[in-house]
Biotite code that builds the C-alpha atoms (Angstrom):
import biotite.structure as struc

atoms = struc.array([
    struc.Atom([-0.008, 0.001, 0.105], chain_id="A", res_id=1, res_name="MET", atom_name="CA", element="C"),
    struc.Atom([2.787, 2.292, 0.848], chain_id="A", res_id=2, res_name="LYS", atom_name="CA", element="C"),
    struc.Atom([4.588, 1.693, -2.340], chain_id="A", res_id=3, res_name="LYS", atom_name="CA", element="C"),
    struc.Atom([1.406, 2.467, -4.400], chain_id="A", res_id=4, res_name="ALA", atom_name="CA", element="C"),
    struc.Atom([1.017, 5.765, -2.371], chain_id="A", res_id=5, res_name="MET", atom_name="CA", element="C"),
    struc.Atom([4.508, 6.735, -2.997], chain_id="A", res_id=6, res_name="GLN", atom_name="CA", element="C"),
    struc.Atom([4.133, 5.723, -6.956], chain_id="A", res_id=7, res_name="ALA", atom_name="CA", element="C"),
    struc.Atom([0.933, 7.989, -7.008], chain_id="A", res_id=8, res_name="PHE", atom_name="CA", element="C"),
    struc.Atom([2.764, 10.831, -5.407], chain_id="A", res_id=9, res_name="LEU", atom_name="CA", element="C"),
    struc.Atom([5.641, 10.405, -7.753], chain_id="A", res_id=10, res_name="CYS", atom_name="CA", element="C"),
    struc.Atom([3.287, 10.109, -10.663], chain_id="A", res_id=11, res_name="SER", atom_name="CA", element="C"),
    struc.Atom([1.832, 13.801, -10.223], chain_id="A", res_id=12, res_name="GLY", atom_name="CA", element="C"),
    struc.Atom([2.761, 16.108, -12.897], chain_id="A", res_id=13, res_name="LEU", atom_name="CA", element="C"),
    struc.Atom([4.800, 19.085, -12.098], chain_id="A", res_id=14, res_name="VAL", atom_name="CA", element="C"),
    struc.Atom([2.608, 22.213, -12.498], chain_id="A", res_id=15, res_name="LEU", atom_name="CA", element="C"),
    struc.Atom([3.424, 25.777, -12.563], chain_id="A", res_id=16, res_name="PHE", atom_name="CA", element="C"),
    struc.Atom([2.277, 27.609, -9.395], chain_id="A", res_id=17, res_name="VAL", atom_name="CA", element="C"),
    struc.Atom([-1.447, 28.302, -9.463], chain_id="A", res_id=18, res_name="ALA", atom_name="CA", element="C"),
    struc.Atom([-2.060, 25.961, -12.359], chain_id="A", res_id=19, res_name="LEU", atom_name="CA", element="C"),
    struc.Atom([-4.154, 23.711, -10.475], chain_id="A", res_id=20, res_name="PHE", atom_name="CA", element="C"),
    struc.Atom([-7.870, 23.994, -11.554], chain_id="A", res_id=21, res_name="ALA", atom_name="CA", element="C"),
    struc.Atom([-10.978, 22.625, -10.330], chain_id="A", res_id=22, res_name="VAL", atom_name="CA", element="C"),
    struc.Atom([-14.221, 23.082, -12.345], chain_id="A", res_id=23, res_name="GLY", atom_name="CA", element="C"),
    struc.Atom([-17.234, 23.337, -9.952], chain_id="A", res_id=24, res_name="CYS", atom_name="CA", element="C"),
    struc.Atom([-20.875, 22.985, -10.659], chain_id="A", res_id=25, res_name="GLN", atom_name="CA", element="C"),
    struc.Atom([-23.623, 23.326, -7.998], chain_id="A", res_id=26, res_name="SER", atom_name="CA", element="C"),
    struc.Atom([-27.066, 22.410, -9.228], chain_id="A", res_id=27, res_name="SER", atom_name="CA", element="C"),
    struc.Atom([-29.177, 25.492, -9.967], chain_id="A", res_id=28, res_name="GLY", atom_name="CA", element="C"),
    struc.Atom([-26.610, 27.933, -8.842], chain_id="A", res_id=29, res_name="ASN", atom_name="CA", element="C"),
    struc.Atom([-24.457, 28.869, -11.906], chain_id="A", res_id=30, res_name="GLY", atom_name="CA", element="C"),
    struc.Atom([-21.280, 27.556, -10.236], chain_id="A", res_id=31, res_name="GLY", atom_name="CA", element="C"),
    struc.Atom([-21.875, 29.389, -6.769], chain_id="A", res_id=32, res_name="SER", atom_name="CA", element="C"),
    struc.Atom([-21.041, 27.081, -3.980], chain_id="A", res_id=33, res_name="LEU", atom_name="CA", element="C"),
    struc.Atom([-22.886, 27.781, -0.665], chain_id="A", res_id=34, res_name="LYS", atom_name="CA", element="C"),
    struc.Atom([-21.928, 26.393, 2.681], chain_id="A", res_id=35, res_name="ALA", atom_name="CA", element="C"),
    struc.Atom([-25.133, 24.418, 3.169], chain_id="A", res_id=36, res_name="GLU", atom_name="CA", element="C"),
    struc.Atom([-24.585, 22.848, -0.223], chain_id="A", res_id=37, res_name="GLN", atom_name="CA", element="C"),
    struc.Atom([-20.904, 21.915, 0.175], chain_id="A", res_id=38, res_name="ILE", atom_name="CA", element="C"),
    struc.Atom([-21.550, 18.367, 1.277], chain_id="A", res_id=39, res_name="VAL", atom_name="CA", element="C"),
    struc.Atom([-24.795, 17.473, -0.276], chain_id="A", res_id=40, res_name="PHE", atom_name="CA", element="C"),
    struc.Atom([-25.323, 19.341, -3.382], chain_id="A", res_id=41, res_name="ASP", atom_name="CA", element="C"),
    struc.Atom([-22.223, 19.671, -5.405], chain_id="A", res_id=42, res_name="MET", atom_name="CA", element="C"),
    struc.Atom([-19.992, 18.267, -8.258], chain_id="A", res_id=43, res_name="GLU", atom_name="CA", element="C"),
    struc.Atom([-16.528, 19.430, -8.700], chain_id="A", res_id=44, res_name="CYS", atom_name="CA", element="C"),
    struc.Atom([-13.687, 18.475, -10.688], chain_id="A", res_id=45, res_name="GLN", atom_name="CA", element="C"),
    struc.Atom([-10.888, 18.804, -8.291], chain_id="A", res_id=46, res_name="ILE", atom_name="CA", element="C"),
    struc.Atom([-7.165, 18.923, -8.554], chain_id="A", res_id=47, res_name="SER", atom_name="CA", element="C"),
    struc.Atom([-4.902, 19.087, -5.423], chain_id="A", res_id=48, res_name="VAL", atom_name="CA", element="C"),
    struc.Atom([-1.538, 20.685, -5.803], chain_id="A", res_id=49, res_name="SER", atom_name="CA", element="C"),
    struc.Atom([1.412, 20.784, -3.417], chain_id="A", res_id=50, res_name="ALA", atom_name="CA", element="C"),
    struc.Atom([5.001, 21.833, -3.870], chain_id="A", res_id=51, res_name="SER", atom_name="CA", element="C"),
    struc.Atom([4.057, 22.390, -7.703], chain_id="A", res_id=52, res_name="GLU", atom_name="CA", element="C"),
    struc.Atom([3.191, 18.682, -7.998], chain_id="A", res_id=53, res_name="LYS", atom_name="CA", element="C"),
    struc.Atom([-0.150, 17.446, -8.648], chain_id="A", res_id=54, res_name="GLU", atom_name="CA", element="C"),
    struc.Atom([-1.054, 15.267, -5.722], chain_id="A", res_id=55, res_name="VAL", atom_name="CA", element="C"),
    struc.Atom([-4.616, 13.915, -6.745], chain_id="A", res_id=56, res_name="ALA", atom_name="CA", element="C"),
    struc.Atom([-7.360, 14.734, -9.102], chain_id="A", res_id=57, res_name="CYS", atom_name="CA", element="C"),
    struc.Atom([-10.828, 13.644, -9.387], chain_id="A", res_id=58, res_name="GLY", atom_name="CA", element="C"),
    struc.Atom([-14.526, 14.459, -8.801], chain_id="A", res_id=59, res_name="THR", atom_name="CA", element="C"),
    struc.Atom([-16.052, 15.303, -5.740], chain_id="A", res_id=60, res_name="LEU", atom_name="CA", element="C"),
    struc.Atom([-19.741, 14.789, -5.986], chain_id="A", res_id=61, res_name="LYS", atom_name="CA", element="C"),
    struc.Atom([-22.973, 14.001, -4.277], chain_id="A", res_id=62, res_name="ASN", atom_name="CA", element="C"),
    struc.Atom([-25.051, 10.729, -5.441], chain_id="A", res_id=63, res_name="SER", atom_name="CA", element="C"),
    struc.Atom([-27.944, 11.686, -3.418], chain_id="A", res_id=64, res_name="GLY", atom_name="CA", element="C"),
    struc.Atom([-27.215, 9.318, -0.383], chain_id="A", res_id=65, res_name="THR", atom_name="CA", element="C"),
    struc.Atom([-23.524, 10.139, -0.010], chain_id="A", res_id=66, res_name="GLU", atom_name="CA", element="C"),
    struc.Atom([-20.864, 12.433, -1.105], chain_id="A", res_id=67, res_name="THR", atom_name="CA", element="C"),
    struc.Atom([-17.798, 10.803, -2.840], chain_id="A", res_id=68, res_name="ILE", atom_name="CA", element="C"),
    struc.Atom([-14.544, 11.691, -4.012], chain_id="A", res_id=69, res_name="PHE", atom_name="CA", element="C"),
    struc.Atom([-13.670, 9.481, -7.201], chain_id="A", res_id=70, res_name="ILE", atom_name="CA", element="C"),
    struc.Atom([-9.964, 9.484, -8.398], chain_id="A", res_id=71, res_name="LEU", atom_name="CA", element="C"),
    struc.Atom([-9.616, 10.139, -12.101], chain_id="A", res_id=72, res_name="THR", atom_name="CA", element="C"),
    struc.Atom([-6.746, 7.932, -12.577], chain_id="A", res_id=73, res_name="SER", atom_name="CA", element="C"),
    struc.Atom([-7.222, 4.876, -10.081], chain_id="A", res_id=74, res_name="PRO", atom_name="CA", element="C"),
    struc.Atom([-4.506, 2.824, -11.989], chain_id="A", res_id=75, res_name="GLU", atom_name="CA", element="C"),
    struc.Atom([-2.036, 5.277, -10.418], chain_id="A", res_id=76, res_name="THR", atom_name="CA", element="C"),
    struc.Atom([-3.621, 4.728, -6.920], chain_id="A", res_id=77, res_name="ALA", atom_name="CA", element="C"),
    struc.Atom([-3.617, 1.266, -6.120], chain_id="A", res_id=78, res_name="LYS", atom_name="CA", element="C"),
    struc.Atom([-4.096, 0.773, -2.431], chain_id="A", res_id=79, res_name="GLY", atom_name="CA", element="C"),
    struc.Atom([-5.875, 4.105, -1.935], chain_id="A", res_id=80, res_name="LEU", atom_name="CA", element="C"),
    struc.Atom([-9.212, 2.436, -2.511], chain_id="A", res_id=81, res_name="CYS", atom_name="CA", element="C"),
    struc.Atom([-11.965, 2.754, 0.029], chain_id="A", res_id=82, res_name="TYR", atom_name="CA", element="C"),
    struc.Atom([-14.390, 1.420, -2.248], chain_id="A", res_id=83, res_name="GLN", atom_name="CA", element="C"),
    struc.Atom([-13.366, 0.169, -5.769], chain_id="A", res_id=84, res_name="ASP", atom_name="CA", element="C"),
    struc.Atom([-16.286, -0.493, -8.159], chain_id="A", res_id=85, res_name="ILE", atom_name="CA", element="C"),
    struc.Atom([-15.464, -1.523, -11.643], chain_id="A", res_id=86, res_name="ASN", atom_name="CA", element="C"),
    struc.Atom([-11.956, -0.057, -11.304], chain_id="A", res_id=87, res_name="GLY", atom_name="CA", element="C"),
    struc.Atom([-13.264, 3.355, -10.053], chain_id="A", res_id=88, res_name="ILE", atom_name="CA", element="C"),
    struc.Atom([-11.828, 4.322, -6.772], chain_id="A", res_id=89, res_name="VAL", atom_name="CA", element="C"),
    struc.Atom([-14.549, 6.059, -4.661], chain_id="A", res_id=90, res_name="GLN", atom_name="CA", element="C"),
    struc.Atom([-13.702, 7.453, -1.231], chain_id="A", res_id=91, res_name="ILE", atom_name="CA", element="C"),
    struc.Atom([-16.951, 8.076, 0.793], chain_id="A", res_id=92, res_name="SER", atom_name="CA", element="C"),
    struc.Atom([-17.014, 11.275, 2.806], chain_id="A", res_id=93, res_name="LEU", atom_name="CA", element="C"),
    struc.Atom([-20.158, 10.136, 4.522], chain_id="A", res_id=94, res_name="ASN", atom_name="CA", element="C"),
    struc.Atom([-18.687, 6.890, 6.155], chain_id="A", res_id=95, res_name="ASP", atom_name="CA", element="C"),
    struc.Atom([-15.109, 8.037, 6.516], chain_id="A", res_id=96, res_name="LEU", atom_name="CA", element="C"),
    struc.Atom([-14.324, 9.650, 9.826], chain_id="A", res_id=97, res_name="SER", atom_name="CA", element="C"),
    struc.Atom([-11.394, 12.079, 9.802], chain_id="A", res_id=98, res_name="ILE", atom_name="CA", element="C"),
    struc.Atom([-9.451, 9.490, 11.960], chain_id="A", res_id=99, res_name="ASP", atom_name="CA", element="C"),
    struc.Atom([-10.492, 6.895, 9.366], chain_id="A", res_id=100, res_name="GLY", atom_name="CA", element="C"),
    struc.Atom([-9.159, 8.935, 6.574], chain_id="A", res_id=101, res_name="ALA", atom_name="CA", element="C"),
    struc.Atom([-5.782, 9.388, 8.349], chain_id="A", res_id=102, res_name="GLU", atom_name="CA", element="C"),
    struc.Atom([-5.596, 5.692, 8.833], chain_id="A", res_id=103, res_name="ALA", atom_name="CA", element="C"),
    struc.Atom([-6.603, 4.926, 5.354], chain_id="A", res_id=104, res_name="LEU", atom_name="CA", element="C"),
    struc.Atom([-4.593, 7.668, 3.544], chain_id="A", res_id=105, res_name="LEU", atom_name="CA", element="C"),
    struc.Atom([-1.595, 8.262, 5.855], chain_id="A", res_id=106, res_name="PRO", atom_name="CA", element="C"),
    struc.Atom([0.342, 10.076, 3.161], chain_id="A", res_id=107, res_name="GLU", atom_name="CA", element="C"),
    struc.Atom([-2.675, 12.026, 1.962], chain_id="A", res_id=108, res_name="TYR", atom_name="CA", element="C"),
    struc.Atom([-3.508, 14.283, 4.902], chain_id="A", res_id=109, res_name="SER", atom_name="CA", element="C"),
    struc.Atom([-5.059, 16.756, 2.388], chain_id="A", res_id=110, res_name="TRP", atom_name="CA", element="C"),
    struc.Atom([-8.105, 14.410, 1.980], chain_id="A", res_id=111, res_name="PHE", atom_name="CA", element="C"),
    struc.Atom([-9.039, 14.296, 5.610], chain_id="A", res_id=112, res_name="SER", atom_name="CA", element="C"),
    struc.Atom([-8.276, 18.035, 6.038], chain_id="A", res_id=113, res_name="GLN", atom_name="CA", element="C"),
    struc.Atom([-10.478, 18.876, 3.083], chain_id="A", res_id=114, res_name="LEU", atom_name="CA", element="C"),
    struc.Atom([-13.276, 16.646, 4.507], chain_id="A", res_id=115, res_name="VAL", atom_name="CA", element="C"),
    struc.Atom([-12.860, 18.318, 7.903], chain_id="A", res_id=116, res_name="SER", atom_name="CA", element="C"),
    struc.Atom([-12.947, 21.894, 6.387], chain_id="A", res_id=117, res_name="VAL", atom_name="CA", element="C"),
    struc.Atom([-16.085, 20.965, 4.230], chain_id="A", res_id=118, res_name="LEU", atom_name="CA", element="C"),
    struc.Atom([-17.939, 19.643, 7.190], chain_id="A", res_id=119, res_name="ARG", atom_name="CA", element="C"),
    struc.Atom([-16.770, 22.684, 9.198], chain_id="A", res_id=120, res_name="TYR", atom_name="CA", element="C"),
    struc.Atom([-18.095, 25.232, 6.683], chain_id="A", res_id=121, res_name="ALA", atom_name="CA", element="C"),
    struc.Atom([-21.303, 23.327, 6.341], chain_id="A", res_id=122, res_name="LYS", atom_name="CA", element="C"),
    struc.Atom([-21.804, 23.731, 10.023], chain_id="A", res_id=123, res_name="GLU", atom_name="CA", element="C"),
    struc.Atom([-20.871, 27.471, 9.981], chain_id="A", res_id=124, res_name="GLN", atom_name="CA", element="C"),
    struc.Atom([-22.691, 28.870, 6.860], chain_id="A", res_id=125, res_name="PRO", atom_name="CA", element="C"),
    struc.Atom([-22.653, 32.150, 8.149], chain_id="A", res_id=126, res_name="GLN", atom_name="CA", element="C"),
    struc.Atom([-18.921, 32.283, 7.410], chain_id="A", res_id=127, res_name="LEU", atom_name="CA", element="C"),
    struc.Atom([-19.533, 31.895, 3.778], chain_id="A", res_id=128, res_name="LEU", atom_name="CA", element="C"),
    struc.Atom([-22.702, 34.028, 3.546], chain_id="A", res_id=129, res_name="GLU", atom_name="CA", element="C"),
    struc.Atom([-21.112, 36.941, 5.331], chain_id="A", res_id=130, res_name="SER", atom_name="CA", element="C"),
    struc.Atom([-18.408, 37.112, 3.121], chain_id="A", res_id=131, res_name="GLN", atom_name="CA", element="C"),
    struc.Atom([-18.125, 39.246, -0.130], chain_id="A", res_id=132, res_name="GLY", atom_name="CA", element="C"),
    struc.Atom([-14.828, 39.032, -1.904], chain_id="A", res_id=133, res_name="ASN", atom_name="CA", element="C"),
    struc.Atom([-12.029, 38.059, 0.626], chain_id="A", res_id=134, res_name="GLY", atom_name="CA", element="C"),
    struc.Atom([-10.748, 35.543, 2.975], chain_id="A", res_id=135, res_name="GLN", atom_name="CA", element="C"),
    struc.Atom([-11.693, 34.091, 6.082], chain_id="A", res_id=136, res_name="PHE", atom_name="CA", element="C"),
    struc.Atom([-9.470, 31.633, 8.150], chain_id="A", res_id=137, res_name="SER", atom_name="CA", element="C"),
    struc.Atom([-10.150, 29.264, 11.104], chain_id="A", res_id=138, res_name="GLY", atom_name="CA", element="C"),
    struc.Atom([-9.473, 25.928, 12.705], chain_id="A", res_id=139, res_name="SER", atom_name="CA", element="C"),
    struc.Atom([-11.787, 23.013, 12.965], chain_id="A", res_id=140, res_name="THR", atom_name="CA", element="C"),
    struc.Atom([-12.551, 20.958, 16.009], chain_id="A", res_id=141, res_name="GLU", atom_name="CA", element="C"),
    struc.Atom([-9.948, 18.496, 14.497], chain_id="A", res_id=142, res_name="GLN", atom_name="CA", element="C"),
    struc.Atom([-7.345, 21.071, 14.747], chain_id="A", res_id=143, res_name="GLY", atom_name="CA", element="C"),
    struc.Atom([-7.097, 21.580, 10.976], chain_id="A", res_id=144, res_name="VAL", atom_name="CA", element="C"),
    struc.Atom([-6.124, 25.332, 10.093], chain_id="A", res_id=145, res_name="SER", atom_name="CA", element="C"),
    struc.Atom([-7.460, 26.532, 6.855], chain_id="A", res_id=146, res_name="PHE", atom_name="CA", element="C"),
    struc.Atom([-7.906, 29.768, 4.803], chain_id="A", res_id=147, res_name="VAL", atom_name="CA", element="C"),
    struc.Atom([-11.080, 29.962, 2.506], chain_id="A", res_id=148, res_name="VAL", atom_name="CA", element="C"),
    struc.Atom([-11.105, 32.502, -0.265], chain_id="A", res_id=149, res_name="THR", atom_name="CA", element="C"),
    struc.Atom([-14.633, 33.761, -1.292], chain_id="A", res_id=150, res_name="ALA", atom_name="CA", element="C"),
    struc.Atom([-14.860, 35.096, -4.827], chain_id="A", res_id=151, res_name="ARG", atom_name="CA", element="C"),
    struc.Atom([-18.318, 36.635, -4.213], chain_id="A", res_id=152, res_name="ASN", atom_name="CA", element="C"),
    struc.Atom([-20.986, 36.206, -1.673], chain_id="A", res_id=153, res_name="LYS", atom_name="CA", element="C"),
    struc.Atom([-21.577, 32.528, -1.126], chain_id="A", res_id=154, res_name="GLY", atom_name="CA", element="C"),
    struc.Atom([-19.068, 31.204, -3.500], chain_id="A", res_id=155, res_name="THR", atom_name="CA", element="C"),
    struc.Atom([-15.952, 29.468, -2.447], chain_id="A", res_id=156, res_name="VAL", atom_name="CA", element="C"),
    struc.Atom([-12.952, 30.085, -4.715], chain_id="A", res_id=157, res_name="GLU", atom_name="CA", element="C"),
    struc.Atom([-10.263, 28.100, -2.916], chain_id="A", res_id=158, res_name="SER", atom_name="CA", element="C"),
    struc.Atom([-9.470, 26.209, 0.205], chain_id="A", res_id=159, res_name="ILE", atom_name="CA", element="C"),
    struc.Atom([-5.890, 26.098, 1.623], chain_id="A", res_id=160, res_name="THR", atom_name="CA", element="C"),
    struc.Atom([-4.934, 23.513, 4.227], chain_id="A", res_id=161, res_name="VAL", atom_name="CA", element="C"),
    struc.Atom([-1.523, 22.710, 5.355], chain_id="A", res_id=162, res_name="ASP", atom_name="CA", element="C"),
    struc.Atom([0.678, 22.942, 2.216], chain_id="A", res_id=163, res_name="ARG", atom_name="CA", element="C"),
    struc.Atom([-2.093, 21.857, -0.054], chain_id="A", res_id=164, res_name="TYR", atom_name="CA", element="C"),
    struc.Atom([-4.485, 24.118, -2.151], chain_id="A", res_id=165, res_name="GLN", atom_name="CA", element="C"),
    struc.Atom([-7.748, 23.088, -3.624], chain_id="A", res_id=166, res_name="ILE", atom_name="CA", element="C"),
    struc.Atom([-9.224, 25.670, -5.944], chain_id="A", res_id=167, res_name="LYS", atom_name="CA", element="C"),
    struc.Atom([-12.719, 25.844, -7.242], chain_id="A", res_id=168, res_name="PHE", atom_name="CA", element="C"),
    struc.Atom([-13.505, 27.876, -10.304], chain_id="A", res_id=169, res_name="LEU", atom_name="CA", element="C"),
])
């Protein structure tokens, strides 16, 4: 498992700074992503970048009953599977606790941090709703420090946790 994780990390493409992109669609909102929708009403193409390398990419989406992260290139991520259906790696945000994510993905703390921040934002909708253009920072109960950049009211542009940046466009 560890070798697979290392191979996955090493397979990341070197990117120019800030060339990680995430296309995000939230139903009926023209791309805006409000806090109350983060966990239950979203579909985002996501690329996670750290140290100018692509760490992971895939789709974060809701199936109606659960929110899952589907890795785009599962062949490079053997051993990362939380649920592997027909070769598609799916990691459920509903069933996976923060501790569970760390245990499952010890070299992918960005994932558990992202889950933690999304859950925190869902529980604190006023943080996003009160923002115009700008940033707010905080720390979740799990001790994850983060910065969320809001492009306009109710719209998340990016989340930065640890050395990782996840951007929503």
